[in-house]
C-alpha positions in Angstrom: 0.0 0.0 0.0 2.8 2.5 0.9 4.6 1.6 -2.3 1.5 2.4 -4.4 1.1 5.7 -2.6 4.7 6.7 -3.2 4.4 5.7 -6.9 1.3 8.0 -7.2 3.2 10.9 -5.5 6.1 10.4 -7.9 3.7 10.4 -10.9 2.1 13.7 -9.7 5.5 15.3 -9.1 6.5 14.3 -12.7 3.4 16.0 -14.0 4.3 19.2 -12.3 7.8 19.8 -13.6 8.3 22.9 -15.7 9.5 22.7 -19.3 13.2 22.9 -18.1 12.6 19.8 -16.0 12.9 21.8 -12.7 10.4 22.1 -9.9 10.1 25.8 -10.2 7.0 27.8 -10.7 4.6 26.6 -13.3 3.9 28.4 -16.6 0.3 29.2 -15.8 0.8 32.9 -15.3 -1.8 35.2 -16.7 -3.4 38.5 -16.1 -6.3 40.5 -17.5 -6.9 44.2 -17.6 -10.7 44.1 -17.0 -12.1 46.8 -14.7 -12.3 45.4 -11.2 -15.0 47.9 -10.1 -17.4 46.2 -12.5 -17.4 43.2 -10.2 -18.5 44.9 -7.0 -21.6 42.7 -6.6 -20.5 39.1 -6.3 -24.0 37.7 -5.6 -25.4 35.4 -8.4 -26.4 37.5 -11.4 -25.0 39.3 -14.4 -22.0 40.8 -12.6 -20.8 37.5 -11.2 -21.3 35.8 -14.6 -19.4 38.5 -16.4 -16.5 38.0 -13.9 -16.5 34.3 -14.4 -16.7 34.6 -18.2 -13.7 37.0 -18.3 -11.6 34.7 -16.1 -12.6 31.6 -18.1 -11.8 33.2 -21.5 -8.4 34.4 -20.3 -7.5 31.0 -18.6 -8.4 29.1 -21.8 -6.3 31.4 -23.9 -3.3 31.1 -21.6 -3.5 27.4 -20.5 -3.5 24.9 -23.3 -1.9 22.0 -21.5 -3.5 19.0 -19.8 -5.0 19.8 -16.4 -2.7 19.6 -13.4 -3.3 16.9 -10.8 -0.8 17.8 -8.0 -1.2 20.0 -4.9 -0.9 23.7 -6.0 -0.5 27.2 -4.7 -2.5 30.2 -6.1 -1.2 33.7 -6.1 -3.9 36.3 -6.9 -3.2 40.0 -6.8 -5.8 42.7 -7.5 -4.2 45.9 -8.8 -6.7 48.6 -8.2 -7.0 52.4 -8.2 -8.1 54.4 -5.2 -7.6 53.7 -1.5 -10.1 50.8 -1.2 -10.5 47.8 -3.5 -14.0 47.3 -4.9 -14.3 43.7 -3.8 -13.1 41.7 -0.8 -10.5 38.9 -1.1 -12.8 35.9 -0.8 -15.4 37.3 -3.3 -12.6 38.0 -5.7 -10.7 34.7 -5.4 -13.5 32.1 -5.1 -14.9 32.7 -8.7 -11.4 32.7 -10.1 -10.5 29.4 -8.4 -13.8 27.8 -9.3 -13.7 28.8 -13.0 -10.1 27.5 -13.4 -11.3 23.9 -12.5 -11.1 21.6 -15.5 -9.0 24.3 -17.4 -5.8 24.6 -15.4 -6.3 22.0 -12.6 -8.7 19.1 -12.0 -10.3 20.3 -8.8 -10.0 23.5 -6.8 -9.3 21.4 -3.7 -5.8 20.9 -5.1 -5.2 24.6 -4.1 -3.5 24.0 -0.7 -1.9 27.4 -0.4 -3.0 30.8 -1.5 -1.7 34.4 -1.4 -4.4 36.9 -2.1 -3.5 40.5 -2.1 -5.0 43.9 -3.0 -2.4 46.5 -4.2 -3.0 50.1 -5.3 -1.6 50.7 -8.8 -0.1 54.0 -7.5 1.7 52.2 -4.6 5.5 51.9 -4.7 6.7 48.5 -6.0 9.9 46.6 -6.1 10.2 45.5 -9.7 13.4 43.5 -10.3 12.5 39.9 -11.3 8.8 40.6 -11.5 6.6 39.0 -14.1 6.5 40.8 -17.5 2.7 40.5 -17.4 2.6 42.7 -14.3 5.1 45.2 -15.7 3.1 45.6 -18.9 -0.2 46.0 -17.1 1.2 48.5 -14.6 2.7 50.6 -17.5 -0.7 50.6 -19.1 -2.2 51.9 -15.9 -5.2 49.6 -16.0 -6.8 47.9 -13.1 -6.2 44.2 -13.4 -6.0 40.9 -11.6 -2.8 38.8 -11.8 -3.2 35.1 -11.2 -0.4 32.5 -10.9 -0.6 28.8 -10.2 2.5 27.2 -9.0 4.0 24.3 -6.9 3.1 24.4 -3.2 5.8 25.6 -0.8 7.1 22.5 0.9 7.9 22.4 3.7 5.5 25.2 4.6 7.0 27.9 6.8 4.8 28.4 9.8 4.3 32.1 11.0 6.6 33.4 13.7 
């Protein structure tokens, strides 16, 4: 039984390697410059459906590989204008993670770790090494949501 479980884990690890063969971050990095304020109301209805459709369209454009099956980490950053984001973190992240099921990963329960952040576009940033997607969107000055799916941090560092 233990041998079968180890074999399954090794298969999952093999499926999560990047194109260079390393265990670094995955290639599912995408962003969209849709107006975040449009999605203020996350209750079922046209606003929520518009949010989901935008996320689904962008995910399908960016991810053309088979769905991932290993444990994953999600990084979601809402770049917004003004002092307050137009949506809270759970109402922003849940539709994103739900819609990416069967596109990027098999089941959103594979997301074992998540970093969800709101940042003002006008805030100071440290840019060396940052994703080109983020740089392009910041230069355009548009509100956007950046999503990255990558390997989990293992072992997970507990807070001090």
